[in-house]
All heavy atoms as TSV, in Angstrom:
chain	resi	resn	atom	element	x	y	z
A	1	MET	N	N	45.341	-24.514	32.932
A	1	MET	CA	C	45.094	-24.742	31.529
A	1	MET	C	C	45.041	-23.390	30.806
A	1	MET	O	O	44.309	-22.502	31.200
A	1	MET	CB	C	43.783	-25.500	31.354
A	1	MET	CG	C	43.415	-25.697	29.904
A	1	MET	SD	S	41.852	-26.549	29.727
A	1	MET	CE	C	42.456	-28.170	29.406
A	2	LYS	N	N	45.801	-23.262	29.771
A	2	LYS	CA	C	45.875	-22.018	29.019
A	2	LYS	C	C	44.925	-22.081	27.829
A	2	LYS	O	O	44.901	-23.065	27.096
A	2	LYS	CB	C	47.308	-21.830	28.523
A	2	LYS	CG	C	47.657	-20.427	28.201
A	2	LYS	CD	C	49.137	-20.329	27.881
A	2	LYS	CE	C	49.540	-18.897	27.753
A	2	LYS	NZ	N	50.932	-18.777	27.417
A	3	GLN	N	N	44.110	-21.033	27.661
A	3	GLN	CA	C	43.178	-20.990	26.545
A	3	GLN	C	C	43.766	-20.194	25.395
A	3	GLN	O	O	44.385	-19.160	25.603
A	3	GLN	CB	C	41.862	-20.348	26.953
A	3	GLN	CG	C	40.983	-21.228	27.777
A	3	GLN	CD	C	39.618	-20.597	27.960
A	3	GLN	OE1	O	39.462	-19.397	27.837
A	3	GLN	NE2	N	38.647	-21.420	28.260
A	4	ASN	N	N	43.540	-20.692	24.216
A	4	ASN	CA	C	43.959	-19.992	23.019
A	4	ASN	C	C	42.871	-18.995	22.657
A	4	ASN	O	O	41.731	-19.362	22.433
A	4	ASN	CB	C	44.180	-21.003	21.879
A	4	ASN	CG	C	44.718	-20.341	20.637
A	4	ASN	OD1	O	44.800	-19.128	20.537
A	4	ASN	ND2	N	45.100	-21.166	19.684
A	5	LYS	N	N	43.212	-17.713	22.579
A	5	LYS	CA	C	42.217	-16.688	22.317
A	5	LYS	C	C	41.582	-16.824	20.940
A	5	LYS	O	O	40.479	-16.372	20.713
A	5	LYS	CB	C	42.823	-15.299	22.472
A	5	LYS	CG	C	43.128	-14.949	23.897
A	5	LYS	CD	C	43.591	-13.535	24.024
A	5	LYS	CE	C	43.843	-13.209	25.476
A	5	LYS	NZ	N	44.148	-11.806	25.670
A	6	GLN	N	N	42.249	-17.466	20.016
A	6	GLN	CA	C	41.696	-17.636	18.678
A	6	GLN	C	C	40.532	-18.625	18.672
A	6	GLN	O	O	39.671	-18.558	17.815
A	6	GLN	CB	C	42.774	-18.114	17.709
A	6	GLN	CG	C	43.833	-17.069	17.448
A	6	GLN	CD	C	44.955	-17.615	16.580
A	6	GLN	OE1	O	45.141	-18.822	16.492
A	6	GLN	NE2	N	45.690	-16.717	15.945
A	7	ASN	N	N	40.491	-19.535	19.619
A	7	ASN	CA	C	39.445	-20.542	19.674
A	7	ASN	C	C	38.216	-20.095	20.460
A	7	ASN	O	O	37.179	-20.727	20.394
A	7	ASN	CB	C	39.973	-21.831	20.287
A	7	ASN	CG	C	41.011	-22.487	19.407
A	7	ASN	OD1	O	41.046	-22.271	18.210
A	7	ASN	ND2	N	41.867	-23.274	20.015
A	8	VAL	N	N	38.327	-19.039	21.224
A	8	VAL	CA	C	37.237	-18.586	22.069
A	8	VAL	C	C	36.518	-17.429	21.376
A	8	VAL	O	O	37.115	-16.391	21.121
A	8	VAL	CB	C	37.769	-18.122	23.449
A	8	VAL	CG1	C	36.634	-17.629	24.322
A	8	VAL	CG2	C	38.519	-19.248	24.125
A	9	PRO	N	N	35.232	-17.625	21.041
A	9	PRO	CA	C	34.505	-16.521	20.398
A	9	PRO	C	C	34.254	-15.392	21.392
A	9	PRO	O	O	34.016	-15.638	22.576
A	9	PRO	CB	C	33.203	-17.160	19.944
A	9	PRO	CG	C	33.020	-18.337	20.823
A	9	PRO	CD	C	34.403	-18.805	21.197
A	10	TYR	N	N	34.306	-14.187	20.915
A	10	TYR	CA	C	34.069	-13.024	21.764
A	10	TYR	C	C	33.247	-12.019	20.975
A	10	TYR	O	O	33.651	-11.570	19.909
A	10	TYR	CB	C	35.403	-12.402	22.190
A	10	TYR	CG	C	35.238	-11.185	23.044
A	10	TYR	CD1	C	34.866	-11.299	24.373
A	10	TYR	CD2	C	35.448	-9.916	22.523
A	10	TYR	CE1	C	34.714	-10.189	25.170
A	10	TYR	CE2	C	35.296	-8.794	23.324
A	10	TYR	CZ	C	34.932	-8.936	24.641
A	10	TYR	OH	O	34.772	-7.832	25.422
A	11	TRP	N	N	32.076	-11.727	21.474
A	11	TRP	CA	C	31.215	-10.762	20.812
A	11	TRP	C	C	31.005	-9.589	21.737
A	11	TRP	O	O	30.726	-9.755	22.912
A	11	TRP	CB	C	29.855	-11.378	20.483
A	11	TRP	CG	C	29.939	-12.499	19.526
A	11	TRP	CD1	C	30.117	-12.417	18.182
A	11	TRP	CD2	C	29.857	-13.896	19.822
A	11	TRP	NE1	N	30.141	-13.665	17.620
A	11	TRP	CE2	C	29.984	-14.594	18.606
A	11	TRP	CE3	C	29.688	-14.624	20.994
A	11	TRP	CZ2	C	29.938	-15.972	18.520
A	11	TRP	CZ3	C	29.644	-16.000	20.915
A	11	TRP	CH2	C	29.766	-16.657	19.695
A	12	ARG	N	N	31.113	-8.417	21.178
A	12	ARG	CA	C	30.823	-7.206	21.945
A	12	ARG	C	C	29.385	-6.827	21.672
A	12	ARG	O	O	29.037	-6.432	20.573
A	12	ARG	CB	C	31.730	-6.071	21.525
A	12	ARG	CG	C	33.065	-6.146	22.173
A	12	ARG	CD	C	33.622	-4.776	22.228
A	12	ARG	NE	N	34.414	-4.720	23.436
A	12	ARG	CZ	C	35.368	-3.885	23.646
A	12	ARG	NH1	N	35.647	-2.987	22.744
A	12	ARG	NH2	N	36.026	-3.901	24.763
A	13	VAL	N	N	28.558	-6.987	22.676
A	13	VAL	CA	C	27.148	-6.662	22.562
A	13	VAL	C	C	26.772	-5.866	23.807
A	13	VAL	O	O	27.127	-6.243	24.922
A	13	VAL	CB	C	26.289	-7.949	22.492
A	13	VAL	CG1	C	24.818	-7.621	22.406
A	13	VAL	CG2	C	26.708	-8.817	21.329
A	14	SER	N	N	26.051	-4.775	23.600
A	14	SER	CA	C	25.622	-4.004	24.759
A	14	SER	C	C	24.604	-4.810	25.560
A	14	SER	O	O	23.925	-5.692	25.029
A	14	SER	CB	C	25.011	-2.677	24.328
A	14	SER	OG	O	23.757	-2.892	23.717
A	15	LEU	N	N	24.505	-4.512	26.818
A	15	LEU	CA	C	23.570	-5.219	27.685
A	15	LEU	C	C	22.141	-5.036	27.190
A	15	LEU	O	O	21.354	-5.984	27.172
A	15	LEU	CB	C	23.708	-4.725	29.128
A	15	LEU	CG	C	22.841	-5.407	30.163
A	15	LEU	CD1	C	23.100	-6.898	30.200
A	15	LEU	CD2	C	23.071	-4.792	31.529
A	16	ALA	N	N	21.806	-3.838	26.740
A	16	ALA	CA	C	20.451	-3.580	26.236
A	16	ALA	C	C	20.158	-4.448	25.019
A	16	ALA	O	O	19.070	-5.032	24.908
A	16	ALA	CB	C	20.292	-2.107	25.885
A	17	ASN	N	N	21.114	-4.577	24.097
A	17	ASN	CA	C	20.905	-5.410	22.917
A	17	ASN	C	C	20.809	-6.888	23.284
A	17	ASN	O	O	20.003	-7.622	22.717
A	17	ASN	CB	C	22.020	-5.204	21.892
A	17	ASN	CG	C	21.897	-3.902	21.160
A	17	ASN	OD1	O	20.826	-3.312	21.095
A	17	ASN	ND2	N	22.996	-3.439	20.599
A	18	LEU	N	N	21.621	-7.318	24.230
A	18	LEU	CA	C	21.564	-8.700	24.685
A	18	LEU	C	C	20.195	-9.007	25.289
A	18	LEU	O	O	19.594	-10.041	24.987
A	18	LEU	CB	C	22.667	-8.971	25.719
A	18	LEU	CG	C	22.689	-10.364	26.312
A	18	LEU	CD1	C	23.009	-11.397	25.237
A	18	LEU	CD2	C	23.691	-10.442	27.443
A	19	CYS	N	N	19.690	-8.112	26.095
A	19	CYS	CA	C	18.384	-8.315	26.715
A	19	CYS	C	C	17.272	-8.314	25.668
A	19	CYS	O	O	16.317	-9.084	25.775
A	19	CYS	CB	C	18.129	-7.243	27.768
A	19	CYS	SG	S	19.227	-7.410	29.192
A	20	ARG	N	N	17.394	-7.479	24.648
A	20	ARG	CA	C	16.410	-7.485	23.563
A	20	ARG	C	C	16.441	-8.813	22.814
A	20	ARG	O	O	15.400	-9.352	22.439
A	20	ARG	CB	C	16.656	-6.329	22.598
A	20	ARG	CG	C	16.000	-5.038	23.032
A	20	ARG	CD	C	15.967	-4.031	21.902
A	20	ARG	NE	N	17.273	-3.470	21.584
A	20	ARG	CZ	C	17.810	-2.429	22.198
A	20	ARG	NH1	N	17.163	-1.821	23.163
A	20	ARG	NH2	N	18.996	-1.992	21.849
A	21	MET	N	N	17.637	-9.351	22.593
A	21	MET	CA	C	17.748	-10.637	21.901
A	21	MET	C	C	17.105	-11.755	22.717
A	21	MET	O	O	16.400	-12.602	22.168
A	21	MET	CB	C	19.217	-10.972	21.622
A	21	MET	CG	C	19.826	-10.131	20.539
A	21	MET	SD	S	21.462	-10.639	19.967
A	21	MET	CE	C	22.389	-10.902	21.439
A	22	VAL	N	N	17.335	-11.763	24.021
A	22	VAL	CA	C	16.744	-12.787	24.893
A	22	VAL	C	C	15.223	-12.677	24.863
A	22	VAL	O	O	14.516	-13.684	24.731
A	22	VAL	CB	C	17.275	-12.661	26.341
A	22	VAL	CG1	C	16.458	-13.507	27.304
A	22	VAL	CG2	C	18.736	-13.045	26.403
A	23	SER	N	N	14.717	-11.460	24.938
A	23	SER	CA	C	13.274	-11.247	24.905
A	23	SER	C	C	12.681	-11.699	23.578
A	23	SER	O	O	11.625	-12.347	23.534
A	23	SER	CB	C	12.965	-9.771	25.146
A	23	SER	OG	O	11.588	-9.553	25.127
A	24	SER	N	N	13.365	-11.386	22.499
A	24	SER	CA	C	12.914	-11.774	21.170
A	24	SER	C	C	12.898	-13.294	21.017
A	24	SER	O	O	11.945	-13.870	20.483
A	24	SER	CB	C	13.808	-11.147	20.104
A	24	SER	OG	O	13.451	-11.574	18.830
A	25	LEU	N	N	13.949	-13.940	21.508
A	25	LEU	CA	C	14.013	-15.403	21.450
A	25	LEU	C	C	12.869	-16.035	22.229
A	25	LEU	O	O	12.245	-16.994	21.786
A	25	LEU	CB	C	15.341	-15.905	22.015
A	25	LEU	CG	C	16.526	-15.885	21.081
A	25	LEU	CD1	C	17.801	-16.213	21.860
A	25	LEU	CD2	C	16.343	-16.866	19.952
A	26	ARG	N	N	12.591	-15.472	23.388
A	26	ARG	CA	C	11.516	-16.014	24.223
A	26	ARG	C	C	10.181	-15.887	23.502
A	26	ARG	O	O	9.371	-16.810	23.506
A	26	ARG	CB	C	11.483	-15.293	25.568
A	26	ARG	CG	C	10.491	-15.896	26.522
A	26	ARG	CD	C	10.681	-15.359	27.925
A	26	ARG	NE	N	9.671	-15.915	28.790
A	26	ARG	CZ	C	8.592	-15.257	29.180
A	26	ARG	NH1	N	8.395	-14.017	28.809
A	26	ARG	NH2	N	7.711	-15.824	29.962
A	27	GLN	N	N	9.944	-14.743	22.865
A	27	GLN	CA	C	8.700	-14.554	22.116
A	27	GLN	C	C	8.596	-15.550	20.959
A	27	GLN	O	O	7.532	-16.096	20.698
A	27	GLN	CB	C	8.605	-13.121	21.582
A	27	GLN	CG	C	8.315	-12.098	22.638
A	27	GLN	CD	C	6.945	-12.297	23.263
A	27	GLN	OE1	O	6.028	-12.817	22.649
A	27	GLN	NE2	N	6.814	-11.896	24.509
A	28	GLU	N	N	9.701	-15.765	20.252
A	28	GLU	CA	C	9.708	-16.709	19.133
A	28	GLU	C	C	9.410	-18.125	19.604
A	28	GLU	O	O	8.636	-18.843	18.968
A	28	GLU	CB	C	11.051	-16.678	18.408
A	28	GLU	CG	C	11.261	-15.462	17.554
A	28	GLU	CD	C	12.611	-15.482	16.861
A	28	GLU	OE1	O	13.062	-16.577	16.459
A	28	GLU	OE2	O	13.206	-14.402	16.730
A	29	VAL	N	N	10.032	-18.529	20.702
A	29	VAL	CA	C	9.805	-19.882	21.227
A	29	VAL	C	C	8.353	-20.004	21.665
A	29	VAL	O	O	7.680	-20.985	21.366
A	29	VAL	CB	C	10.760	-20.203	22.395
A	29	VAL	CG1	C	10.366	-21.492	23.087
A	29	VAL	CG2	C	12.187	-20.288	21.890
A	30	TRP	N	N	7.850	-18.986	22.360
A	30	TRP	CA	C	6.484	-19.035	22.874
A	30	TRP	C	C	5.480	-19.123	21.741
A	30	TRP	O	O	4.560	-19.925	21.766
A	30	TRP	CB	C	6.208	-17.803	23.734
A	30	TRP	CG	C	4.832	-17.806	24.318
A	30	TRP	CD1	C	3.779	-17.058	23.919
A	30	TRP	CD2	C	4.354	-18.610	25.402
A	30	TRP	NE1	N	2.678	-17.331	24.671
A	30	TRP	CE2	C	3.001	-18.285	25.595
A	30	TRP	CE3	C	4.946	-19.568	26.216
A	30	TRP	CZ2	C	2.232	-18.890	26.585
A	30	TRP	CZ3	C	4.169	-20.160	27.191
A	30	TRP	CH2	C	2.841	-19.819	27.370
A	31	SER	N	N	5.652	-18.319	20.693
A	31	SER	CA	C	4.672	-18.296	19.609
A	31	SER	C	C	4.885	-19.427	18.606
A	31	SER	O	O	3.938	-19.906	18.004
A	31	SER	CB	C	4.691	-16.954	18.887
A	31	SER	OG	O	5.951	-16.736	18.295
A	32	GLY	N	N	6.114	-19.875	18.436
A	32	GLY	CA	C	6.394	-20.877	17.419
A	32	GLY	C	C	6.356	-22.309	17.887
A	32	GLY	O	O	6.308	-23.227	17.082
A	33	GLU	N	N	6.358	-22.542	19.175
A	33	GLU	CA	C	6.443	-23.905	19.687
A	33	GLU	C	C	5.112	-24.456	20.171
A	33	GLU	O	O	5.062	-25.528	20.730
A	33	GLU	CB	C	7.462	-23.978	20.831
A	33	GLU	CG	C	8.887	-23.772	20.377
A	33	GLU	CD	C	9.392	-24.926	19.531
A	33	GLU	OE1	O	9.055	-26.084	19.817
A	33	GLU	OE2	O	10.114	-24.660	18.572
A	34	GLU	N	N	4.025	-23.719	19.985
A	34	GLU	CA	C	2.735	-24.240	20.429
A	34	GLU	C	C	2.206	-25.235	19.419
A	34	GLU	O	O	2.289	-25.032	18.219
A	34	GLU	CB	C	1.734	-23.103	20.612
A	34	GLU	CG	C	2.022	-22.248	21.812
A	34	GLU	CD	C	0.936	-21.211	22.034
A	34	GLU	OE1	O	0.108	-21.021	21.135
A	34	GLU	OE2	O	0.938	-20.603	23.098
A	35	GLU	N	N	1.661	-26.304	19.916
A	35	GLU	CA	C	1.013	-27.283	19.052
A	35	GLU	C	C	-0.439	-26.870	18.870
A	35	GLU	O	O	-0.912	-25.910	19.473
A	35	GLU	CB	C	1.123	-28.673	19.686
A	35	GLU	CG	C	2.552	-29.180	19.748
A	35	GLU	CD	C	2.641	-30.558	20.375
A	35	GLU	OE1	O	1.643	-31.026	20.955
A	35	GLU	OE2	O	3.722	-31.150	20.291
A	36	GLU	N	N	-1.156	-27.612	18.071
A	36	GLU	CA	C	-2.540	-27.273	17.764
A	36	GLU	C	C	-3.428	-27.233	19.000
A	36	GLU	O	O	-4.349	-26.437	19.082
A	36	GLU	CB	C	-3.100	-28.262	16.742
A	36	GLU	CG	C	-2.487	-28.095	15.367
A	36	GLU	CD	C	-3.017	-29.123	14.384
A	36	GLU	OE1	O	-4.019	-29.801	14.684
A	36	GLU	OE2	O	-2.415	-29.238	13.309
A	37	ASP	N	N	-3.180	-28.077	19.972
A	37	ASP	CA	C	-4.024	-28.110	21.169
A	37	ASP	C	C	-3.583	-27.096	22.221
A	37	ASP	O	O	-4.094	-27.082	23.328
A	37	ASP	CB	C	-4.079	-29.513	21.761
A	37	ASP	CG	C	-2.719	-30.049	22.161
A	37	ASP	OD1	O	-1.717	-29.341	21.971
A	37	ASP	OD2	O	-2.662	-31.189	22.663
A	38	GLY	N	N	-2.625	-26.232	21.890
A	38	GLY	CA	C	-2.192	-25.186	22.799
A	38	GLY	C	C	-1.108	-25.604	23.767
A	38	GLY	O	O	-0.675	-24.814	24.586
A	39	GLU	N	N	-0.646	-26.837	23.697
A	39	GLU	CA	C	0.401	-27.325	24.593
A	39	GLU	C	C	1.766	-27.108	23.955
A	39	GLU	O	O	1.913	-27.132	22.738
A	39	GLU	CB	C	0.187	-28.809	24.871
A	39	GLU	CG	C	-1.155	-29.093	25.495
A	39	GLU	CD	C	-1.031	-29.735	26.845
A	39	GLU	OE1	O	0.068	-30.170	27.192
A	39	GLU	OE2	O	-2.042	-29.796	27.543
A	40	LEU	N	N	2.758	-26.908	24.798
A	40	LEU	CA	C	4.123	-26.733	24.307
A	40	LEU	C	C	4.739	-28.076	23.972
A	40	LEU	O	O	4.437	-29.087	24.601
A	40	LEU	CB	C	4.976	-26.021	25.351
A	40	LEU	CG	C	4.622	-24.578	25.635
A	40	LEU	CD1	C	5.472	-24.064	26.792
A	40	LEU	CD2	C	4.816	-23.705	24.421
A	41	ARG	N	N	5.594	-28.077	22.991
A	41	ARG	CA	C	6.314	-29.302	22.631
A	41	ARG	C	C	7.287	-29.680	23.736
A	41	ARG	O	O	7.687	-28.851	24.539
A	41	ARG	CB	C	7.092	-29.091	21.329
A	41	ARG	CG	C	6.206	-28.908	20.144
A	41	ARG	CD	C	7.030	-28.747	18.906
A	41	ARG	NE	N	6.173	-28.329	17.812
A	41	ARG	CZ	C	6.595	-27.766	16.719
A	41	ARG	NH1	N	7.874	-27.518	16.545
A	41	ARG	NH2	N	5.757	-27.416	15.784
A	42	GLU	N	N	7.700	-30.938	23.720
A	42	GLU	CA	C	8.637	-31.433	24.724
A	42	GLU	C	C	9.945	-30.652	24.634
A	42	GLU	O	O	10.482	-30.437	23.559
A	42	GLU	CB	C	8.899	-32.917	24.480
A	42	GLU	CG	C	9.676	-33.579	25.576
A	42	GLU	CD	C	9.809	-35.067	25.336
A	42	GLU	OE1	O	8.856	-35.693	24.852
A	42	GLU	OE2	O	10.886	-35.589	25.636
A	43	GLY	N	N	10.461	-30.207	25.741
A	43	GLY	CA	C	11.712	-29.457	25.774
A	43	GLY	C	C	11.511	-27.958	25.692
A	43	GLY	O	O	12.361	-27.192	26.111
A	44	SER	N	N	10.385	-27.518	25.145
A	44	SER	CA	C	10.134	-26.089	25.000
A	44	SER	C	C	9.897	-25.424	26.346
A	44	SER	O	O	10.275	-24.271	26.544
A	44	SER	CB	C	8.928	-25.841	24.091
A	44	SER	OG	O	9.189	-26.293	22.805
A	45	HIS	N	N	9.270	-26.153	27.249
A	45	HIS	CA	C	8.985	-25.588	28.571
A	45	HIS	C	C	10.280	-25.228	29.295
A	45	HIS	O	O	10.396	-24.138	29.870
A	45	HIS	CB	C	8.154	-26.570	29.401
A	45	HIS	CG	C	7.709	-26.021	30.709
A	45	HIS	ND1	N	6.764	-25.025	30.805
A	45	HIS	CD2	C	8.104	-26.297	31.975
A	45	HIS	CE1	C	6.590	-24.727	32.075
A	45	HIS	NE2	N	7.389	-25.486	32.805
A	46	GLN	N	N	11.250	-26.113	29.245
A	46	GLN	CA	C	12.532	-25.847	29.905
A	46	GLN	C	C	13.236	-24.668	29.237
A	46	GLN	O	O	13.800	-23.814	29.916
A	46	GLN	CB	C	13.427	-27.075	29.874
A	46	GLN	CG	C	14.747	-26.839	30.581
A	46	GLN	CD	C	15.643	-28.055	30.586
A	46	GLN	OE1	O	15.266	-29.123	30.129
A	46	GLN	NE2	N	16.839	-27.900	31.112
A	47	LEU	N	N	13.196	-24.609	27.915
A	47	LEU	CA	C	13.818	-23.499	27.187
A	47	LEU	C	C	13.167	-22.181	27.568
A	47	LEU	O	O	13.853	-21.190	27.812
A	47	LEU	CB	C	13.721	-23.730	25.685
A	47	LEU	CG	C	14.281	-22.635	24.784
A	47	LEU	CD1	C	15.768	-22.411	25.053
A	47	LEU	CD2	C	14.046	-22.981	23.330
A	48	LEU	N	N	11.839	-22.161	27.650
A	48	LEU	CA	C	11.132	-20.941	28.052
A	48	LEU	C	C	11.509	-20.524	29.464
A	48	LEU	O	O	11.694	-19.335	29.738
A	48	LEU	CB	C	9.620	-21.146	27.949
A	48	LEU	CG	C	9.036	-21.009	26.558
A	48	LEU	CD1	C	7.587	-21.476	26.551
A	48	LEU	CD2	C	9.151	-19.595	26.049
A	49	GLU	N	N	11.637	-21.484	30.371
A	49	GLU	CA	C	12.035	-21.173	31.746
A	49	GLU	C	C	13.437	-20.567	31.788
A	49	GLU	O	O	13.689	-19.604	32.520
A	49	GLU	CB	C	11.981	-22.419	32.619
A	49	GLU	CG	C	10.587	-22.834	32.994
A	49	GLU	CD	C	10.577	-24.067	33.888
A	49	GLU	OE1	O	11.651	-24.641	34.163
A	49	GLU	OE2	O	9.476	-24.453	34.312
A	50	GLU	N	N	14.348	-21.127	31.002
A	50	GLU	CA	C	15.717	-20.609	30.969
A	50	GLU	C	C	15.756	-19.202	30.379
A	50	GLU	O	O	16.459	-18.318	30.882
A	50	GLU	CB	C	16.619	-21.553	30.187
A	50	GLU	CG	C	16.873	-22.852	30.920
A	50	GLU	CD	C	17.615	-23.883	30.096
A	50	GLU	OE1	O	17.968	-23.592	28.935
A	50	GLU	OE2	O	17.831	-24.988	30.601
A	51	LEU	N	N	15.000	-18.969	29.316
A	51	LEU	CA	C	14.944	-17.635	28.723
A	51	LEU	C	C	14.309	-16.640	29.684
A	51	LEU	O	O	14.734	-15.484	29.770
A	51	LEU	CB	C	14.189	-17.668	27.395
A	51	LEU	CG	C	14.925	-18.356	26.248
A	51	LEU	CD1	C	13.996	-18.558	25.056
A	51	LEU	CD2	C	16.163	-17.577	25.840
A	52	TYR	N	N	13.295	-17.079	30.427
A	52	TYR	CA	C	12.656	-16.231	31.423
A	52	TYR	C	C	13.660	-15.844	32.515
A	52	TYR	O	O	13.738	-14.685	32.934
A	52	TYR	CB	C	11.454	-16.958	32.014
A	52	TYR	CG	C	10.624	-16.126	32.949
A	52	TYR	CD1	C	9.824	-15.101	32.470
A	52	TYR	CD2	C	10.622	-16.385	34.314
A	52	TYR	CE1	C	9.057	-14.339	33.325
A	52	TYR	CE2	C	9.855	-15.634	35.177
A	52	TYR	CZ	C	9.064	-14.608	34.678
A	52	TYR	OH	O	8.306	-13.859	35.536
A	53	SER	N	N	14.463	-16.809	32.940
A	53	SER	CA	C	15.495	-16.531	33.949
A	53	SER	C	C	16.524	-15.539	33.414
A	53	SER	O	O	16.960	-14.632	34.130
A	53	SER	CB	C	16.192	-17.823	34.365
A	53	SER	OG	O	15.298	-18.674	35.007
A	54	LEU	N	N	16.910	-15.708	32.154
A	54	LEU	CA	C	17.852	-14.767	31.540
A	54	LEU	C	C	17.264	-13.365	31.468
A	54	LEU	O	O	17.978	-12.382	31.661
A	54	LEU	CB	C	18.255	-15.243	30.146
A	54	LEU	CG	C	19.238	-16.401	30.094
A	54	LEU	CD1	C	19.388	-16.894	28.655
A	54	LEU	CD2	C	20.582	-16.006	30.664
A	55	GLN	N	N	15.961	-13.265	31.216
A	55	GLN	CA	C	15.321	-11.952	31.187
A	55	GLN	C	C	15.412	-11.288	32.555
A	55	GLN	O	O	15.667	-10.088	32.647
A	55	GLN	CB	C	13.853	-12.067	30.783
A	55	GLN	CG	C	13.643	-12.065	29.294
A	55	GLN	CD	C	12.176	-12.007	28.946
A	55	GLN	OE1	O	11.387	-12.819	29.420
A	55	GLN	NE2	N	11.820	-11.065	28.119
A	56	HIS	N	N	15.194	-12.060	33.615
A	56	HIS	CA	C	15.288	-11.504	34.970
A	56	HIS	C	C	16.707	-11.044	35.274
A	56	HIS	O	O	16.914	-9.995	35.889
A	56	HIS	CB	C	14.826	-12.525	36.011
A	56	HIS	CG	C	13.350	-12.543	36.181
A	56	HIS	ND1	N	12.657	-11.556	36.832
A	56	HIS	CD2	C	12.424	-13.426	35.746
A	56	HIS	CE1	C	11.371	-11.829	36.802
A	56	HIS	NE2	N	11.202	-12.973	36.139
A	57	ILE	N	N	17.693	-11.816	34.850
A	57	ILE	CA	C	19.088	-11.427	35.052
A	57	ILE	C	C	19.374	-10.131	34.302
A	57	ILE	O	O	20.012	-9.218	34.832
A	57	ILE	CB	C	20.037	-12.562	34.605
A	57	ILE	CG1	C	19.888	-13.761	35.546
A	57	ILE	CG2	C	21.477	-12.072	34.543
A	57	ILE	CD1	C	20.559	-15.022	35.056
A	58	CYS	N	N	18.886	-10.051	33.071
A	58	CYS	CA	C	19.082	-8.830	32.274
A	58	CYS	C	C	18.485	-7.618	32.968
A	58	CYS	O	O	19.113	-6.563	33.045
A	58	CYS	CB	C	18.443	-8.980	30.889
A	58	CYS	SG	S	19.491	-9.797	29.694
A	59	ARG	N	N	17.262	-7.758	33.466
A	59	ARG	CA	C	16.608	-6.639	34.144
A	59	ARG	C	C	17.404	-6.201	35.367
A	59	ARG	O	O	17.572	-5.006	35.617
A	59	ARG	CB	C	15.191	-7.019	34.543
A	59	ARG	CG	C	14.259	-7.082	33.364
A	59	ARG	CD	C	12.853	-7.410	33.798
A	59	ARG	NE	N	12.033	-7.690	32.634
A	59	ARG	CZ	C	11.166	-8.669	32.545
A	59	ARG	NH1	N	10.975	-9.483	33.562
A	59	ARG	NH2	N	10.466	-8.842	31.449
A	60	ALA	N	N	17.897	-7.169	36.122
A	60	ALA	CA	C	18.674	-6.835	37.320
A	60	ALA	C	C	19.969	-6.122	36.938
A	60	ALA	O	O	20.348	-5.131	37.565
A	60	ALA	CB	C	18.976	-8.103	38.114
A	61	LEU	N	N	20.641	-6.617	35.892
A	61	LEU	CA	C	21.886	-5.987	35.473
A	61	LEU	C	C	21.647	-4.605	34.882
A	61	LEU	O	O	22.432	-3.688	35.106
A	61	LEU	CB	C	22.613	-6.870	34.455
A	61	LEU	CG	C	23.199	-8.171	35.008
A	61	LEU	CD1	C	23.752	-9.013	33.870
A	61	LEU	CD2	C	24.276	-7.879	36.038
A	62	GLN	N	N	20.553	-4.438	34.136
A	62	GLN	CA	C	20.260	-3.137	33.555
A	62	GLN	C	C	19.975	-2.108	34.636
A	62	GLN	O	O	20.462	-0.986	34.560
A	62	GLN	CB	C	19.068	-3.227	32.600
A	62	GLN	CG	C	19.426	-3.782	31.255
A	62	GLN	CD	C	18.233	-3.856	30.331
A	62	GLN	OE1	O	17.130	-4.212	30.753
A	62	GLN	NE2	N	18.452	-3.542	29.077
A	63	SER	N	N	19.215	-2.496	35.642
A	63	SER	CA	C	18.915	-1.535	36.710
A	63	SER	C	C	20.180	-1.199	37.501
A	63	SER	O	O	20.379	-0.067	37.913
A	63	SER	CB	C	17.826	-2.068	37.638
A	63	SER	OG	O	18.263	-3.201	38.324
A	64	ARG	N	N	21.050	-2.176	37.639
A	64	ARG	CA	C	22.314	-1.926	38.335
A	64	ARG	C	C	23.208	-1.012	37.494
A	64	ARG	O	O	23.870	-0.126	38.017
A	64	ARG	CB	C	23.019	-3.246	38.611
A	64	ARG	CG	C	24.274	-3.086	39.386
A	64	ARG	CD	C	24.883	-4.403	39.728
A	64	ARG	NE	N	26.054	-4.186	40.548
A	64	ARG	CZ	C	26.819	-5.119	40.993
A	64	ARG	NH1	N	26.571	-6.374	40.698
A	64	ARG	NH2	N	27.869	-4.844	41.728
A	65	GLU	N	N	23.212	-1.238	36.164
A	65	GLU	CA	C	24.010	-0.426	35.264
A	65	GLU	C	C	23.554	1.022	35.271
A	65	GLU	O	O	24.351	1.948	35.202
A	65	GLU	CB	C	23.924	-1.008	33.845
A	65	GLU	CG	C	24.848	-0.358	32.856
A	65	GLU	CD	C	24.739	-1.028	31.500
A	65	GLU	OE1	O	23.683	-0.914	30.851
A	65	GLU	OE2	O	25.721	-1.678	31.095
A	66	GLU	N	N	22.245	1.243	35.380
A	66	GLU	CA	C	21.688	2.602	35.394
A	66	GLU	C	C	22.087	3.356	36.655
A	66	GLU	O	O	22.246	4.565	36.624
A	66	GLU	CB	C	20.164	2.539	35.288
A	66	GLU	CG	C	19.693	2.081	33.930
A	66	GLU	CD	C	18.207	1.781	33.890
A	66	GLU	OE1	O	17.536	1.916	34.931
A	66	GLU	OE2	O	17.727	1.385	32.818
A	67	ARG	N	N	22.247	2.629	37.775
A	67	ARG	CA	C	22.622	3.276	39.034
A	67	ARG	C	C	24.082	3.681	39.071
A	67	ARG	O	O	24.474	4.546	39.823
A	67	ARG	CB	C	22.327	2.359	40.201
A	67	ARG	CG	C	20.838	2.261	40.509
A	67	ARG	CD	C	20.620	1.375	41.675
A	67	ARG	NE	N	20.731	-0.002	41.182
A	67	ARG	CZ	C	20.618	-1.075	41.923
A	67	ARG	NH1	N	20.421	-0.984	43.203
A	67	ARG	NH2	N	20.708	-2.278	41.395
A	68	VAL	N	N	24.914	3.012	38.278
A	68	VAL	CA	C	26.357	3.279	38.312
A	68	VAL	C	C	26.707	4.486	37.518
A	68	VAL	O	O	26.186	5.106	36.783
A	68	VAL	CB	C	27.139	2.063	37.769
A	68	VAL	CG1	C	28.606	2.389	37.631
A	68	VAL	CG2	C	26.938	0.883	38.684
C-alpha cells in the first residue's frame, strides 16, 4: 500500500521538546482531572498511565541520545 505524503502529518520536534510536552500534558491531566473527593475521572487513570509510559520512553531515548 502506497501512502500519499500529503495526507501524512509530519512534525519536526526535538526529543527534548517532545518529552517536555508529554510531561506538561501529564501534569495538566493530573491537576485538571481530579474531582472534589480527590478521585480521578473515568478514563483519566488510563491516560495518566499512558503518559507515564511515554515519559519513561522519553527518558530512555534521551539518555541513549546523550551517549551517541
